[in-house]
Phi, psi and omega in degrees: 000126179244132176231148177310125183302330179292321177288326176298311180300316180300317179296313180294323180295334180261358183286162178295114183297332177295323180279325189248350175052229184299336179299339179284347178288126183304322180292319178297315178298319179296316179294323177296321179295315180295325175295323179294329176294319177299318179298315178302314181296321176297316178299314180302324183279345184249355182242140182304145176308139177092343180278335178257149175227125177268123176248122177274131179307317183298321177293319180299314184280336180274331179213072186299320183299310181297319181295316181290324175300317179298315178299314179301316178299320181297320183263000178077029179255156176278136178272142173223136177303337177298337179300337182269354181277131178300149176077019182265010178219163178277105184262013183052229182259010184301317183297338180281348180278133182307320184287351180237026185296340182271359188295336180260013178256162176302151179296138179218151179265015186302329184273352181294123180081005183292345179303329183300325180262333187273330178276138176286164177302320180294320177295319178300316180298327181281324189259331183301318177299329179289322187271334193309309184300316181285329174298321177293310182301326183267005173085016179267348185209141177267155176300325179298322180296325179292316182295332184275355180266000000 
């Protein structure tokens, strides 16, 4: 699952620091996201084509049925519309955590792009340089956008 690194940082920066500790620091979250991109690239180079599937968070929340159908086809599972209904799996105690309170609600794209409003100007100045190269490589940002900032 790939999500725009800016939204990832924004989510961690707003997360409960008691649950996430140092991960809540925007710079730490940005570095973790870029490291996860390296892990993905390493996996891609070591696993046969077609064995891995990249699912973009934004595609999942904007068109969950199509995304889950695609995933099911990839792994050879049967798709059911019930898969999209909240509360259809054993989530243990995850739903009880404040930072995961939406897990039992219908999928929504409300958080896509929320970094623009949720990150402070100072946080943006600190994390965007860390994220930019990988945001471009993963298709979230154009090189022209970097030059214009």
